VOBA-1610 file (N, C-alpha, C; in pm, whole numbers, padded with zeros to 5 digits, always signed):
BEGIN
Met+00547-02455-00354Met+00535-02320-00294Met+00433-02318-00185Ile+00456-02242-00073Ile+00360-02228+00026Ile+00268-02113+00000Gly+00140-02143-00014Gly+00042-02033-00056Gly-00001-01951+00066Tyr-00028-02022+00180Tyr-00062-01954+00303Tyr-00041-02040+00419Leu-00034-01981+00537Leu-00016-02055+00665Leu-00135-02011+00760Asn-00180-02099+00828Asn-00290-02074+00926Asn-00248-02124+01060Gly-00214-02035+01156Gly-00162-02081+01284Gly-00174-01972+01393Ser-00111-01992+01503Ser-00114-01904+01620Ser+00004-01811+01610Val-00016-01684+01641Val+00085-01589+01646Val+00168-01603+01775Val+00296-01632+01764Val+00386-01651+01876Val+00447-01513+01913Ser+00493-01437+01812Ser+00552-01305+01843Ser+00555-01221+01722Leu+00561-01092+01737Leu+00584-00997+01628Leu+00709-00909+01669Gln+00815-00923+01600Gln+00938-00852+01644Gln+00961-00731+01551Pro+00948-00609+01599Pro+00967-00495+01520Pro+01115-00470+01504Gly+01153-00385+01410Gly+01293-00359+01392Gly+01311-00310+01250Lys+01439-00322+01196Lys+01454-00284+01059Lys+01376-00377+00969Arg+01364-00505+01011Arg+01282-00592+00940Arg+01186-00655+01030Thr+01052-00639+01015Thr+00953-00689+01106Thr+00938-00841+01084Ile+00953-00916+01192Ile+00943-01058+01179Ile+00816-01112+01259Leu+00730-01191+01191Leu+00625-01253+01258Leu+00646-01406+01275Thr+00641-01450+01393Thr+00657-01598+01412Thr+00522-01659+01430Leu+00497-01754+01341Leu+00367-01818+01340Leu+00378-01971+01367Glu+00310-02027+01467Glu+00312-02158+01497Glu+00203-02241+01420Val+00246-02334+01333Val+00158-02409+01260Val+00189-02556+01282Asn+00094-02627+01350Asn+00119-02778+01380Asn+00245-02795+01450Gln+00274-02716+01547Gln+00396-02730+01638Gln+00521-02705+01565Val+00508-02624+01448Val+00625-02583+01377Val+00620-02427+01371Gly+00731-02359+01415Gly+00734-02217+01410Gly+00791-02164+01281Tyr+00715-02077+01214Tyr+00768-02012+01085Tyr+00796-01872+01113Asp+00913-01825+01071Asp+00949-01683+01076Asp+00917-01620+00936Leu+00827-01516+00940Leu+00790-01459+00816Leu+00830-01303+00828Gln+00884-01249+00719Gln+00908-01109+00718Gln+00778-01040+00666Val+00724-00946+00740Val+00596-00893+00714Val+00595-00742+00706Pro+00498-00670+00646Pro+00486-00526+00660Pro+00447-00491+00801Thr+00504-00387+00850Thr+00480-00334+00984Thr+00332-00316+01012Arg+00253-00274+00910Arg+00116-00255+00930Arg+00035-00376+00947Ile+00089-00493+00943Ile+00023-00619+00970Ile-00026-00618+01117Arg+00045-00539+01199Arg+00007-00531+01342Arg-00145-00507+01364Gln-00198-00424+01269Gln-00339-00389+01275Gln-00428-00501+01249Gln-00385-00615+01187Gln-00467-00729+01161Gln-00441-00845+01256Leu-00358-00825+01356Leu-00333-00939+01451Leu-00448-00977+01526Pro-00483-01108+01535Pro-00601-01152+01607Pro-00590-01136+01757Ala-00708-01132+01824Ala-00709-01126+01971Ala-00712-01258+02031Gly-00648-01271+02149Gly-00643-01394+02217Gly-00582-01514+02147Asp-00645-01628+02148Asp-00591-01748+02084Asp-00647-01779+01948Glu-00701-01672+01887Glu-00763-01699+01756Glu-00649-01724+01651Leu-00678-01806+01562Leu-00569-01838+01460Leu-00566-01724+01358Met-00448-01710+01296Met-00438-01609+01188Met-00389-01673+01057Gln-00452-01626+00948Gln-00417-01674+00821Gln-00320-01574+00750Val-00205-01612+00716Val-00107-01531+00651Val-00076-01580+00513Phe-00093-01495+00407Phe-00060-01539+00275Phe+00087-01508+00245Thr+00154-01603+00176Thr+00297-01605+00172Thr+00367-01592+00036His+00482-01547+00040His+00564-01546-00087His+00700-01595-00047Leu+00753-01699-00116Leu+00884-01750-00081Leu+00987-01701-00180Gln+01080-01634-00129Gln+01201-01588-00204Gln+01317-01689-00197Val+01364-01740-00312Val+01472-01834-00311Val+01594-01773-00363Arg+01705-01782-00284Arg+01834-01733-00326Arg+01929-01845-00304Glu+02049-01844-00366Glu+02143-01948-00357Glu+02178-01980-00207Asp+02191-01875-00128Asp+02231-01900+00013Asp+02120-01864+00120Gln+01999-01844+00069Gln+01896-01799+00169Gln+01756-01826+00111Leu+01666-01872+00203Leu+01525-01880+00176Leu+01455-01781+00269Thr+01373-01688+00213Thr+01300-01595+00293Thr+01156-01600+00264Leu+01073-01614+00378Leu+00933-01625+00360Leu+00868-01493+00401Phe+00794-01430+00307Phe+00722-01309+00330Phe+00575-01336+00362Gly+00526-01263+00453Gly+00383-01285+00486Gly+00300-01162+00474Phe+00171-01175+00438Phe+00074-01066+00418Phe-00059-01104+00468Ala-00142-00999+00509Ala-00270-01018+00563Ala-00375-01053+00467Ser-00352-01028+00338Ser-00450-01048+00235Ser-00387-01103+00107Val-00461-01168+00029Val-00413-01214-00102Val-00375-01100-00194Ala-00455-00993-00189Ala-00436-00872-00270Ala-00299-00813-00233Glu-00270-00803-00105Glu-00145-00737-00065Glu-00024-00822-00108Arg-00033-00949-00098Arg+00068-01045-00142Arg+00089-01034-00290Asp-00025-01028-00371Asp-00009-01021-00514Asp+00046-00890-00559Leu+00017-00782-00485Leu+00074-00647-00522Leu+00221-00648-00489Phe+00260-00714-00384Phe+00405-00730-00354Phe+00475-00800-00467Arg+00416-00902-00520Arg+00480-00983-00630Arg+00492-00893-00761Gln+00393-00810-00780Gln+00410-00724-00895Gln+00512-00622-00881Leu+00531-00569-00756Leu+00633-00468-00730Leu+00774-00525-00752Val+00795-00646-00693Val+00932-00702-00713Val+00960-00747-00849Ala+00864-00751-00935Ala+00889-00789-01073Ala+00946-00670-01150Val+00929-00546-01095Val+00983-00423-01157Val+01134-00419-01139Ser+01202-00386-01250Ser+01344-00377-01248Ser+01397-00280-01138Gly+01484-00331-01055Gly+01541-00246-00945Gly+01460-00237-00825Ile+01347-00307-00817Ile+01263-00307-00691Ile+01283-00443-00619Gly+01352-00442-00507Gly+01370-00558-00432Gly+01257-00575-00324Pro+01255-00682-00257Pro+01148-00708-00153Pro+01141-00604-00044Gln+01256-00553-00003Gln+01259-00454+00110Gln+01191-00325+00062Leu+01225-00285-00059Leu+01163-00160-00114Leu+01011-00186-00141Ala+00976-00298-00188Ala+00833-00332-00200Ala+00756-00325-00073Leu+00818-00386+00033Leu+00749-00374+00165Leu+00736-00230+00214Ala+00844-00154+00191Ala+00845-00016+00236Ala+00729+00070+00163Leu+00703+00033+00037Leu+00601+00103-00032Leu+00465+00075+00027Ile+00448-00062+00054Ile+00313-00111+00115Ile+00300-00054+00249Asp+00398-00040+00328Asp+00396+00015+00468Asp+00363+00157+00459Ser+00429+00222+00370Ser+00413+00370+00364Ser+00278+00423+00317Leu+00222+00353+00219Leu+00101+00399+00153Leu-00021+00310+00177Gly+00004+00188+00205Gly-00118+00092+00220Gly-00159+00044+00081Leu-00236-00053+00085Leu-00272-00127-00038Leu-00353-00038-00139Gln-00462+00015-00106Gln-00548+00094-00202Gln-00478+00224-00237Glu-00415+00296-00146Glu-00349+00419-00175Glu-00233+00393-00271Leu-00158+00289-00252Leu-00042+00258-00334Leu-00085+00231-00469Val-00186+00146-00487Val-00242+00115-00625Val-00288+00236-00689Gln-00358+00324-00610Gln-00416+00446-00678Gln-00299+00539-00730Ala-00196+00545-00644Ala-00079+00633-00675Ala-00013+00586-00806Ile+00003+00458-00816Ile+00062+00398-00937Ile-00024+00411-01059Val-00152+00385-01045Val-00242+00384-01159Val-00256+00537-01206Ser-00250+00634-01119Ser-00256+00773-01154Ser-00128+00838-01186Ser-00021+00756-01182Ser+00120+00805-01205Ser+00161+00915-01111Asn+00112+00904-00981Asn+00150+01007-00887Asn+00286+00977-00836Thr+00387+01015-00913Thr+00527+00982-00875Thr+00572+01059-00754Arg+00518+01182-00727Arg+00554+01251-00621Arg+00513+01183-00486Leu+00397+01119-00483Leu+00349+01054-00370Leu+00433+00925-00351Leu+00464+00850-00456Leu+00543+00740-00447Leu+00684+00770-00393Ser+00731+00882-00425Ser+00864+00926-00386Ser+00875+00958-00240Lys+00757+00968-00175Lys+00746+00994-00030Lys+00808+00877+00047Thr+00814+00762-00012Thr+00861+00634+00058Thr+01018+00644+00057Pro+01078+00626+00173Pro+01227+00626+00184Pro+01289+00521+00090Gly+01386+00566+00015Gly+01453+00477-00083Gly+01394+00478-00220Val+01281+00543-00242Val+01219+00559-00368Val+01254+00698-00431Gly+01339+00702-00524Gly+01364+00829-00588Gly+01272+00858-00698Ala+01289+00969-00768Ala+01198+01014-00876Ala+01205+00917-00989Lys+01328+00873-01025Lys+01338+00780-01138Lys+01277+00638-01108Thr+01295+00600-00986Thr+01235+00474-00946Thr+01086+00481-00947Ala+01028+00589-00897Ala+00883+00612-00896Ala+00831+00610-01038Glu+00906+00675-01131Glu+00856+00681-01273Glu+00859+00536-01331Arg+00957+00465-01293Arg+00972+00327-01352Arg+00860+00240-01302Ile+00827+00250-01173Ile+00715+00173-01109Ile+00582+00209-01181Ala+00554+00339-01196Ala+00436+00384-01259Ala+00422+00336-01413Leu+00541+00343-01483Leu+00545+00311-01619Leu+00518+00164-01642Glu+00585+00082-01560Glu+00570-00060-01581Glu+00436-00123-01519Leu+00380-00056-01420Leu+00266-00122-01354Leu+00137-00054-01367Lys+00137+00069-01433Lys+00016+00145-01447Lys-00093+00066-01508Thr-00071+00016-01628Thr-00178-00061-01698Thr-00217-00189-01633Lys-00111-00264-01581Lys-00136-00391-01521Lys-00219-00379-01394Leu-00188-00279-01311Leu-00268-00254-01190Leu-00398-00201-01211Ser-00415-00123-01326Ser-00549-00068-01352Ser-00648-00188-01375Glu-00600-00285-01452Glu-00688-00401-01476Glu-00696-00495-01350Trp-00591-00511-01285Trp-00581-00603-01166Trp-00672-00549-01050Arg-00673-00423-01033Arg-00750-00370-00919Arg-00897-00393-00944Asn-00947-00396-01062Asn-01091-00420-01093Asn-01126-00558-01058Gln-01031-00656-01089Gln-01058-00795-01057Gln-01046-00818-00902Ala-00963-00735-00828Ala-00942-00749-00694Ala-01042-00667-00610Gly-01130-00598-00677Gly-01237-00517-00606Gly-01184-00396-00539Leu-01076-00333-00599Leu-01007-00217-00533Leu-01036-00095-00608Thr-01129-00092-00706Thr-01155+00021-00789Thr-01206+00139-00716Val-01146+00251-00739Val-01188+00379-00679Val-01279+00462-00785Ala-01382+00506-00738Ala-01469+00576-00829Ala-01409+00690-00903Pro-01423+00718-01022Pro-01360+00825-01098Pro-01380+00964-01030Ser-01494+00981-00961Ser-01526+01116-00896Ser-01469+01108-00753Ala-01386+01016-00723Ala-01342+01013-00575Ala-01228+01104-00556Gly-01174+01173-00648Gly-01065+01259-00620Gly-01025+01342-00745Pro-00937+01441-00724Pro-00890+01519-00848Pro-00795+01429-00929Val-00771+01474-01050Val-00684+01386-01141Val-00559+01458-01176Gly-00460+01387-01233Gly-00339+01440-01283Gly-00260+01529-01183Thr-00204+01629-01239Thr-00117+01718-01156Thr-00187+01786-01050Val-00327+01808-01065Val-00404+01863-00963Val-00406+01773-00837Gln-00419+01645-00860Gln-00421+01555-00750Gln-00288+01545-00680Glu-00179+01552-00756Glu-00044+01555-00696Glu-00029+01678-00607Asp-00069+01792-00656Asp-00056+01921-00577Asp-00148+01912-00447Val-00261+01860-00458Val-00356+01853-00349Val-00290+01759-00242Glu-00263+01640-00288Glu-00213+01537-00189Glu-00083+01582-00122Met+00010+01642-00189Met+00137+01683-00141Met+00119+01802-00038Thr+00023+01886-00063Thr-00003+02002+00017Thr-00065+01949+00148Leu-00162+01863+00139Leu-00223+01803+00262Leu-00125+01721+00344Leu-00042+01641+00273Leu+00068+01572+00346Leu+00170+01659+00418Ala+00196+01767+00353Ala+00289+01876+00415Ala+00222+01943+00533Leu+00090+01946+00536Leu+00023+02001+00658Leu+00014+01902+00778Gly+00068+01778+00752Gly+00076+01686+00865Gly-00027+01576+00862Tyr-00122+01573+00769Tyr-00217+01469+00752Tyr-00155+01335+00703Ser-00201+01221+00754Ser-00143+01100+00702Ser-00192+01062+00568Thr-00128+00976+00497Thr-00176+00934+00357Thr-00320+00874+00362Gln-00348+00799+00458Gln-00477+00742+00469Gln-00583+00848+00493Glu-00551+00949+00578Glu-00646+01057+00603Glu-00666+01136+00477Val-00563+01164+00391Val-00574+01238+00276Val-00666+01169+00174Met-00639+01044+00150Met-00718+00959+00059Met-00865+00955+00090Gln-00883+00936+00222Gln-01028+00930+00266Gln-01099+01065+00250Ala-01027+01171+00278Ala-01085+01304+00257Ala-01125+01328+00115Leu-01026+01298+00030Leu-01046+01325-00118Leu-01160+01242-00172Gln-01173+01122-00122Gln-01289+01035-00169Gln-01415+01091-00125Gln-01415+01145-00003Gln-01540+01195+00053Gln-01584+01323-00016Val-01493+01420-00017Val-01536+01551-00075Val-01549+01544-00233Gly-01494+01434-00290Gly-01501+01414-00431Gly-01640+01369-00474Gln-01724+01339-00380Gln-01863+01296-00412Gln-01947+01418-00455Asn-01889+01537-00422Asn-01958+01660-00467Asn-01931+01676-00617Lys-02039+01669-00692Lys-02022+01667-00840Lys-01954+01795-00896Ala-01996+01908-00837Ala-01934+02028-00884Ala-01779+02033-00859Leu-01733+01986-00750Leu-01602+01982-00710Leu-01526+01874-00789Ala-01593+01761-00824Ala-01533+01661-00894Ala-01491+01697-01037Lys-01562+01795-01091Lys-01540+01848-01229Lys-01433+01964-01223Ser-01395+02007-01102Ser-01316+02122-01092Ser-01168+02088-01090Asp-01077+02171-01154Asp-00931+02145-01153Asp-00867+02259-01064Asp-00949+02309-00971Asp-00912+02414-00880Asp-00851+02339-00753Ala-00718+02340-00745Ala-00649+02265-00638Ala-00683+02326-00503Glu-00697+02462-00499Glu-00724+02531-00375Glu-00859+02490-00320Ala-00956+02477-00412Ala-01097+02433-00372Ala-01089+02290-00309Trp-01016+02199-00374Trp-01004+02073-00326Trp-00938+02069-00183Ile-00831+02146-00172Ile-00761+02150-00044Ile-00847+02209+00066Arg-00920+02311+00036Arg-01006+02377+00128Arg-01116+02288+00181Asp-01185+02213+00090Asp-01294+02121+00129Asp-01236+02001+00199Ala-01117+01955+00162Ala-01057+01842+00227Ala-01022+01872+00372Ile-00970+01996+00394Ile-00928+02031+00529Ile-01060+02052+00615Ala-01165+02106+00554Ala-01291+02119+00625Ala-01341+01978+00670Trp-01334+01881+00580Trp-01387+01745+00616Trp-01298+01688+00719Leu-01166+01705+00713Leu-01077+01648+00811Leu-01092+01718+00944Ser-01139+01839+00953Ser-01151+01903+01078Ser-01286+01877+01146Gln-01372+01803+01090Gln-01510+01772+01146Gln-01484+01691+01284
//
């Protein structure tokens, strides 16, 4: 199995499936990658390290590429869930990002998971059910732990996140805002969704 490739970026072709062509020792490798990998592309002639997962089928070999080991390992855990194929796993990673996706699964925030195209309510529930415990342990090892006071919990968190997303904020902006305002000890203990939303909007408007 190919663990990673280290080479020069030849091209990044967007589309229904984003393909990164990486030249390694005069050999060009086509890797299917998350669209968000564009943010990690090196400048100039600098080499790029891409961590890989090889999918083997009877009639096809597909090499998937990721900017980090953690992202690659999360992808592997997702495709191990019944009914979750590689395209849906990539869509989840692209839609929410690494830390936000792990947090959504660990907190069983199925409403946020369902925001990804192709992920229905039942699929979101299955992902949370099968991976919640695994990812809770894994994220500690991967250094992705979010402080308990970094945001509201349970249904309050779902209501707050969905309201802010509906107002047009991105998932990343919402998670950053909740982590920041959650440092307020009084708010961290509160289950008042309106207070969380009000403070988050105030922080985002700075």
